C-alpha positions in Angstrom: 0.0 0.1 -0.1 2.8 2.6 0.8 4.3 1.4 -2.3 1.6 2.5 -4.3 0.9 5.7 -2.7 4.2 7.0 -3.6 3.7 5.6 -7.0 6.1 3.1 -6.9 6.0 -0.8 -7.8 6.0 -3.5 -4.7 9.3 -5.3 -4.6 9.9 -7.4 -1.8 12.5 -9.9 -2.0 10.3 -12.9 -0.1 7.0 -12.7 1.9 5.6 -14.4 4.6 1.8 -15.3 4.9 1.1 -16.3 8.5 -2.5 -17.0 9.1 -4.1 -15.5 6.6 -5.6 -16.3 2.8 -8.7 -17.0 4.2 -12.0 -16.8 2.8 -14.2 -13.7 2.4 -16.1 -13.0 6.0 -19.5 -14.1 6.1 -21.0 -11.4 8.2 -23.8 -12.0 10.6 -25.3 -10.6 13.4 -23.8 -12.8 16.3 -20.3 -12.8 14.4 -21.3 -8.5 14.4 -21.4 -8.8 18.1 -19.0 -11.1 18.7 -16.1 -9.5 16.6 -17.2 -6.0 18.7 -16.9 -7.2 21.9 -13.2 -8.3 21.1 -12.3 -5.7 19.6 -13.2 -3.8 22.9 -11.8 -6.1 25.0 -8.9 -5.6 23.0 -8.7 -1.7 22.6 -9.4 -1.8 27.1 -6.0 -4.6 27.3 -4.4 -1.7 24.8 -5.1 1.4 27.3 -7.7 2.9 25.1 -10.1 4.7 27.7 -13.8 3.1 28.2 -14.9 5.8 26.3 -12.7 5.7 23.9 -12.9 1.6 23.3 -17.1 2.1 22.9 -17.0 4.8 20.9 -14.4 3.1 18.4 -16.3 0.0 18.8 -19.4 1.3 18.1 -17.6 2.5 14.8 -16.7 -0.7 13.6 -20.0 -2.6 14.5 -21.8 0.3 12.3 -18.9 0.6 9.2 -18.1 -2.7 9.4 -21.0 -4.8 11.0 -24.2 -3.5 10.2 -23.2 -2.0 7.2 -21.8 -5.3 5.4 -24.7 -7.1 7.2 -27.6 -4.9 4.8 -25.1 -5.3 2.0 -25.6 -9.3 2.2 -29.1 -8.8 2.8 -29.0 -7.1 -0.8 -26.8 -10.0 -2.0 -23.9 -7.9 -2.8 -20.5 -9.2 -1.3 -18.7 -7.4 2.1 -16.7 -4.4 1.9 -14.3 -5.4 4.8 -10.3 -5.3 4.4 -10.9 -3.8 0.5 -7.3 -2.3 -1.7 -8.9 0.0 -4.6 -12.4 -2.0 -4.3 -10.2 -5.3 -3.9 -11.0 -7.6 -1.3 -7.7 -7.9 0.6 -8.1 -12.1 0.5 -8.4 -11.9 -3.5 -5.2 -9.5 -3.9 -3.1 -11.6 -1.9 -4.4 -14.7 -3.9 -3.7 -13.1 -7.1 -0.2 -11.1 -6.3 2.5 -11.8 -9.0 5.3 -11.5 -7.2 7.7 -14.0 -8.8 9.8 -14.1 -5.3 9.9 -17.1 -2.6 7.0 -17.2 -0.3 6.4 -18.6 2.8 2.8 -19.7 4.3 2.2 -20.6 7.7 -1.6 -22.0 8.5 -2.8 -24.3 10.5 -5.3 -27.4 10.3 -7.4 -25.8 13.6 -7.5 -22.6 12.8 -10.9 -21.4 13.1 -11.1 -18.1 11.2 -8.8 -19.2 8.2 -9.9 -22.7 7.3 -6.9 -25.5 6.2 -9.5 -26.8 3.2 -9.9 -23.5 1.8 -5.7 -22.0 2.2 -5.2 -26.2 0.3 -7.8 -25.8 -2.4 -8.3 -22.1 -2.9 -4.9 -20.4 -2.1 -1.9 -22.7 -2.4 -2.6 -23.4 -5.6 -2.6 -19.4 -6.7 0.3 -18.8 -4.6 2.5 -21.8 -6.0 1.4 -20.3 -9.8 2.3 -16.8 -8.5 5.4 -16.8 -6.5 8.9 -18.1 -7.9 8.3 -20.7 -4.9 6.4 -21.5 -2.0 7.5 -23.6 1.5 4.3 -24.3 2.9 4.5 -24.8 7.0 1.5 -26.5 8.2 0.6 -27.4 12.1 -2.3 -29.8 13.0 -2.8 -27.8 16.4 -2.0 -24.1 16.5 -4.5 -21.4 16.7 -5.3 -18.5 14.7 -2.1 -15.9 14.0 -0.5 -18.3 17.6 1.9 -20.4 15.7 4.5 -18.8 17.2 3.4 -18.7 20.4 2.4 -22.6 20.0 5.8 -23.9 17.8 8.3 -21.3 18.8 11.3 -23.5 17.5 9.9 -24.8 14.6 8.6 -21.5 13.5 12.3 -19.4 14.5 13.8 -22.3 12.2 11.6 -22.4 9.3 11.8 -18.2 9.0 15.3 -18.4 9.5 16.2 -21.0 7.1 13.6 -18.8 4.6 15.7 -15.6 5.5 18.1 -17.1 4.6 17.6 -19.1 1.1 15.8 -15.6 -0.2 19.8 -13.8 0.5 21.5 -17.2 -0.5 19.2 -16.6 -3.8 20.0 -12.8 -4.6 
């Protein structure tokens, strides 16, 4: 995004995808309430005042939840995490990089189903990347691979960075 804002090309030497590349969110009323509560708790934990956290969470509920729930009722796709009107998941799926990539994901991630990764994302990343390394964990919560599998995660990252540097 920063490169695009400066009218420059995005040219990484390698890319690490961690717990991402999931399906487009399906906005429902219960999910809206849960997401708002999680965001509110996170904001409180991060030191926001009660009034700031409530105001910010209410904005999320309205802009991310309610407006997308109405879009769903109208038969339209959600507009969450979009870049230039393209959902971030499609951007990531279709990004042509021609650089080495590493994907971390888990069979037990409740937010990013592993079957979606394996059927929808991996084939596209294999086509669009120079090379693709995959690190799949059997049991690891969403974005918790480093906490759950610290040694394997760090070793995999180190090996990936070393291989990218050696490939230059």
